[in-house]
Structure formats: C-alpha cells, structure tokens
C-alpha positions as CSV (number, residue, x, y, z in Angstrom):
1,M,-68.9,-17.1,20.7
2,Q,-69.2,-18.1,24.3
3,A,-65.6,-19.3,24.6
4,L,-64.3,-16.0,23.1
5,N,-66.5,-14.0,25.5
6,D,-65.4,-16.1,28.5
7,Y,-61.7,-15.6,27.4
8,V,-62.1,-11.8,27.1
9,A,-63.9,-11.7,30.5
10,Q,-61.0,-13.6,32.1
11,K,-58.5,-11.2,30.5
12,N,-60.5,-8.2,31.7
13,Y,-60.6,-9.6,35.2
14,W,-56.8,-9.8,35.2
15,N,-56.6,-6.4,33.6
16,S,-58.7,-4.9,36.4
17,L,-56.3,-6.3,39.0
18,F,-53.5,-4.5,37.3
19,Q,-55.6,-1.4,36.6
20,S,-55.3,-1.9,32.8
21,A,-58.0,-0.9,30.4
22,P,-60.5,-3.6,29.6
23,L,-60.5,-5.3,26.2
24,D,-63.5,-4.8,23.9
25,L,-64.3,-7.1,21.0
26,S,-65.9,-4.3,19.0
27,N,-62.5,-2.5,18.9
28,A,-60.1,-3.6,16.1
29,Q,-57.0,-2.9,18.1
30,D,-58.3,-4.9,21.1
31,R,-59.0,-7.8,18.8
32,K,-55.4,-7.7,17.7
33,T,-54.3,-7.7,21.3
34,I,-56.5,-10.7,22.0
35,A,-55.1,-12.5,19.0
36,Q,-51.5,-11.8,20.3
37,S,-52.5,-13.1,23.7
38,I,-53.9,-16.3,22.3
39,D,-50.8,-16.7,20.2
40,S,-48.6,-16.3,23.2
41,E,-50.7,-18.8,25.2
42,L,-50.4,-21.3,22.4
43,S,-46.6,-21.2,22.4
44,P,-45.3,-24.6,23.6
45,E,-43.7,-23.3,26.8
46,N,-46.8,-21.4,27.9
47,L,-49.2,-24.1,26.8
48,T,-47.4,-26.7,28.9
49,C,-46.4,-24.4,31.7
50,D,-42.8,-25.2,30.9
51,G,-43.6,-28.9,31.0
52,E,-45.3,-28.9,34.4
53,L,-48.9,-29.7,33.2
54,P,-50.1,-33.2,32.7
55,A,-50.9,-34.1,29.0
56,S,-54.6,-34.1,29.7
57,Q,-54.5,-30.4,30.9
58,V,-52.4,-29.4,28.0
59,R,-54.9,-31.0,25.5
60,A,-57.8,-29.2,27.3
61,R,-56.0,-25.8,27.2
62,Y,-55.1,-26.4,23.5
63,K,-58.6,-27.2,22.6
64,Q,-60.0,-24.2,24.5
65,L,-57.5,-21.8,23.0
66,N,-58.2,-23.1,19.5
67,T,-61.9,-22.7,20.0
68,V,-61.3,-19.1,21.1
69,A,-59.0,-18.5,18.2
70,K,-61.5,-19.8,15.7
71,Q,-64.3,-17.7,17.1
72,L,-62.0,-14.6,17.0
73,V,-61.1,-15.2,13.3
74,K,-64.8,-15.8,12.5
75,L,-65.6,-12.4,14.1
76,D,-62.6,-10.7,12.5
77,P,-61.0,-12.5,9.5
78,T,-58.3,-9.8,9.3
79,V,-56.8,-11.1,12.5
80,T,-54.2,-13.5,11.1
81,Q,-51.1,-13.2,13.3
82,F,-51.4,-16.7,14.8
83,M,-48.0,-18.3,14.7
84,Y,-49.2,-21.7,16.0
85,E,-51.4,-23.8,13.8
86,F,-54.9,-24.4,14.9
87,G,-57.1,-26.9,13.2
C-alpha cells in the first residue's frame, strides 16, 4: 500500500497549498475522490502532458498510477469508476 499512501500524501501536500481538506483513505467519499483523480491522471492527454513527456516518463507514470489504482481497488473493491484500463 506504499504507492497508494505516497500518492495520497502528494495529493494532500497540494491540497494544503490550496487550503483544501486533506484526503483520508478511511473515508469512502475520499476514496472515490482519489479514484477520480487517478482516472483523470490516466487520461491520455494528462498522462503524456499533452505529448510533451518522453515515452520513458509516460511508461513510468502509467506504471505508478496503475499500481496506485490496484492498491486502491484492493482496499475498496467498490471503487470501480476507472475509465482507463489498468492491467
């Protein structure tokens, strides 16, 4: 679950900069918010930074986000709103 915890910590860091409430994995609504965030980051335009990233960085981001998504689904199988397939 380390990748998921790291992802949430990163999101909470950014949330703190914008004075938003922190995300909590024990909260069902926050888990849905995290799933939506992962889903958004897996969209092709976001994953590739509109084609600006080299393929190696895109693959690394894809792998990291898929790991986070799998860990989130393992924690909460009801979170099923991923539009982009992860293997």
